[in-house]
N, C-alpha and C positions, 0 to 999 in steps of 0.2 A: 503492500500500500503506500503511496506516495504521500509525503508529508508537504503541506502547503502552510503558508503564512500570511495572513492579512494584517501587514502593519505598515503605515505611512507616517512619514515626517514631514511637516511642512513649516516653513517660516514665512511671516508677513506681518502686516499692518491689521488691526482691528478696524473694521468699517464703521462699526458703532459700538456704543457702550452694551456690555454684555447684558442679557436679560435673565433674570433668576426666577424661577416659578418653583411650584410645586404641582405635580401631577395629580388626577382625580384620586388615585390609590395612595397620595401621601408620598410619592417620591420625589425627592428635591432634584431639579435639573437645571441647567444654564443653557442658553443659544447664543450664539455670536457667529459672524462672519470674518474670514480672514482674506485679505488681498494678497495673494501670492503673485509676485512678479516674475517674469521669465526674461533671463539674459539672452540677447539676441547677438549671437557670436559674430554675425556679418556686420553689425554696425558698433558692436563693443560698448552697447548701452543696453538698458532695461527695456523692454517691449512697452510700447504705448499703452496697452490695455492688460490690466491684471486679470488673473484667473480668480473669481470669488469662490471661495470654499465655504460651504454651510457646515457648522459644527455644532453638536451637542455634547454635554458632559453631564455626567449624573452624580448624585450623593453629594457628601460634605465638602467635596474638593471643588465642585462646581459653585458652592456657596462662596469659599474662599477666593475662587478665581475671579467671580463676578464682583466681589466686594473690592478688589485691588485694580482689576483691569479697567481701561478706558479707551475710547475712540482714539484711533491713532498709535496706541502703544504697539511696539514690534513684540511680537510672541512667536513661540515655538510650540508646536502641538504635534502629539504623537498620538496615533489611534488606529482604529479600523475603518476602511472605507465601505460604505454600504450603498446600495442602489435601493431606495425606498419606492414602494409603489403606492398609488392611491386612486381616487375617482375625482376627476376635475369638475368644475362648475358645470361642463357640458354633459356630464355624465360618462365621460370617456376615461379609459384608462391612462394613467400619466406615471412619470418617474421624475425622482431627482437623486442627486449624489449627495451624500451627507458622511461626515467624518466623525465617527463616535470617538471622543476623545478619551484617552486613559490618563494623559500627561500634558500639563500645559504650563509653560514658563513666560513670565515676562521678561524679555531681554533688554528693552529700552523703554522708558517712559516717553509718551508723548506730551506734547505741551497742552495745558488746559485751555479751553475756549476763553477769548478776551485777554488773555496775558501771552502774547506771543514771545516777550523777551525774557521771560522767567520760567525756569524750570519746575515743575511740579515736584514736591517732595516724594521720594521714593519710601513707600510704607514698610514697616517692618513686617516681614514674612512670619507670622504666627503659627504656621505650620510646622510639623516635625521636619527636620531638615534631611532626615533619611527617606522620609515618605513623600513622594511625588504629589502634586497637587491633586 
């Protein structure tokens, strides 16, 4: 039997502040999007249009990440890539790709809105240093 592994790592900037919620069955989760830039080797520059990656993270890790991460922050995310199916508004089957995040790290803080010349203070990580978000 062949062994397969569904593990992906991406880094990019958060497109908006993460949204933290609790599901109907009481399971905490966070949703966010990451803009992943592609390096264009022909022009030696990043491509004009980023790839937008939809992400979902579950549990207490999601709460900690959503409390500290903000729009514009450079983040690294690791998880499993899934194709989700649903029925759209027209009643037809549709699909989207989502990264189910197991680990997320803030690599660099973005600037807060309205204060372009000041860096936002980096919060102290309250999580166990040996336990990823």
